[in-house]
C-alpha distance (Angstrom), angle and dihedral (degrees) to the residues before:
residue distance angle dihedral
M1 . . .
R2 3.79 . .
Y3 3.79 90.6 .
L4 3.80 90.8 52.3
K5 3.81 91.8 52.6
S6 3.79 90.5 49.8
L7 3.79 90.6 48.2
E8 3.80 91.4 48.0
R9 3.81 90.1 50.5
R10 3.81 91.6 51.7
I11 3.78 91.9 48.8
K12 3.82 91.0 50.9
I13 3.80 91.0 50.2
T14 3.78 91.0 49.7
L15 3.79 92.1 50.9
I16 3.79 94.6 53.0
L17 3.76 107.3 99.3
I18 3.78 126.5 -154.0
K19 3.74 104.0 178.3
S20 3.77 134.9 34.5
E21 3.79 121.2 -160.9
G22 3.79 103.9 -179.4
H23 3.77 105.1 -77.3
R24 3.82 95.5 -8.1
M25 3.81 119.2 86.3
V26 3.81 123.1 -164.4
P27 3.81 116.0 -155.7
L28 3.81 120.4 -139.4
K29 3.77 93.2 -123.2
L30 3.81 93.0 53.8
F31 3.81 93.1 47.8
M32 3.82 94.2 49.6
K33 3.79 92.9 42.4
T34 3.80 90.4 55.6
W35 3.80 92.5 45.4
K36 3.80 92.4 50.1
L37 3.80 91.4 51.1
V38 3.81 94.0 47.7
S39 3.80 95.0 43.6
G40 3.80 90.9 45.4
I41 3.79 93.2 53.8
L42 3.81 92.3 44.4
S43 3.81 91.2 47.6
I44 3.80 92.4 52.3
V45 3.80 91.9 48.6
L46 3.81 92.9 45.0
S47 3.80 91.5 48.9
V48 3.81 89.1 65.8
F49 3.81 91.3 54.5
V50 3.79 91.9 45.1
L51 3.79 90.6 49.7
F52 3.80 94.0 53.9
Q53 3.79 94.1 41.6
S54 3.78 90.7 49.4
A55 3.78 92.4 50.0
L56 3.79 90.3 52.3
A57 3.82 92.0 44.8
G58 3.81 89.5 50.9
V59 3.79 91.5 51.1
A60 3.80 90.5 48.3
N61 3.81 91.2 49.0
T62 3.80 90.9 50.1
M63 3.79 94.3 47.0
S64 3.80 93.5 48.3
A65 3.83 91.9 42.4
N66 3.79 91.5 -142.9
G67 3.80 95.1 145.7
E68 3.80 95.1 -122.9
A69 3.78 122.1 139.5
G70 3.80 100.9 -158.7
G71 3.78 92.4 121.7
S72 3.79 93.2 52.6
A73 3.80 92.0 46.7
G74 3.79 88.1 49.9
L75 3.79 91.4 54.3
F76 3.80 89.8 54.3
V77 3.79 90.2 47.8
A78 3.82 90.9 50.1
I79 3.80 92.9 50.8
L80 3.81 92.9 46.8
L81 3.81 90.6 44.6
L82 3.80 90.3 53.6
A83 3.80 92.1 46.9
G84 3.80 91.7 46.8
G85 3.80 91.3 50.2
I86 3.79 92.2 51.2
V87 3.81 92.3 47.1
S88 3.80 90.7 46.6
I89 3.79 91.8 55.6
C90 3.80 93.6 43.2
V91 3.82 97.1 50.4
R92 3.80 99.4 38.7
K93 3.82 92.6 107.2
S94 3.79 95.6 42.4
V95 3.80 119.4 114.4
K96 3.79 93.4 -165.0
K97 3.78 124.9 91.4
G98 3.82 99.4 -126.3
G99 3.80 94.2 86.3
N100 3.79 92.9 51.9
I101 3.80 90.7 48.6
A102 3.80 89.9 52.1
L103 3.81 90.0 50.1
V104 3.80 91.6 50.6
V105 3.80 91.0 51.0
L106 3.83 96.4 45.1
F107 3.79 97.7 43.6
G108 3.81 92.5 37.5
L109 3.81 91.9 54.4
A110 3.79 90.6 46.2
A111 3.81 91.0 52.1
L112 3.81 91.4 46.8
F113 3.81 93.6 49.7
G114 3.79 91.4 45.3
F115 3.79 98.2 48.6
T116 3.80 94.7 43.6
G117 3.79 99.0 42.7
A118 3.79 105.2 35.3
G119 3.80 99.0 102.4
S120 3.80 109.4 161.6
Y121 3.83 91.6 -13.0
G122 3.81 94.5 102.3
D123 3.80 98.2 179.0
L124 3.78 90.2 62.8
Y125 3.81 88.4 72.0
I126 3.81 88.7 59.9
W127 3.81 93.4 49.7
S128 3.81 90.3 45.3
F129 3.79 90.3 52.2
W130 3.83 89.3 53.1
C131 3.80 88.6 52.6
L132 3.80 90.4 48.8
I133 3.82 90.9 52.3
N134 3.80 90.4 51.8
A135 3.81 92.1 47.7
V136 3.80 92.3 49.9
L137 3.80 92.1 48.6
A138 3.80 90.2 49.6
V139 3.82 88.3 53.6
V140 3.81 89.4 49.2
A141 3.81 90.5 50.5
L142 3.79 89.9 48.5
V143 3.81 93.5 50.7
K144 3.80 94.4 42.6
M145 3.80 91.6 48.5
K146 3.80 90.9 49.8
K147 3.81 91.8 49.4
S148 3.79 92.8 45.7
L149 3.81 91.6 51.8
K150 3.82 90.5 51.5
T151 3.80 93.8 50.3
A152 3.80 95.3 42.4
């Protein structure tokens, strides 16, 4: 019985449509699943670049003895970006809200660390903005999923 309720819930979520393009309808679940896969892969790839850039920025900060911590903040952003990308790929098919909450926390913390600790490391603002976009879209997915479950 419990399995049937879960299956019925998933079917209702799949049938809720968010966008109409003439004769073609795109369900919410399909759109968010694709976005989570794409953003997860991009986040994992970008985390490698952020990691190397942050290491070099940290070395430059240490050698110039300017007291900035942009390299260290970048390392935190790279680790959280990698974790957020992995979670994004893993929870893309989930109909529960726990995965989206985890994405909001991971990408939100990465954006916070990046924006507050960038200093003269200008690229960190770009990576932090990417994290902010992912966090906002996870919030949108969370709100849309909650609304679609209430209407279904």
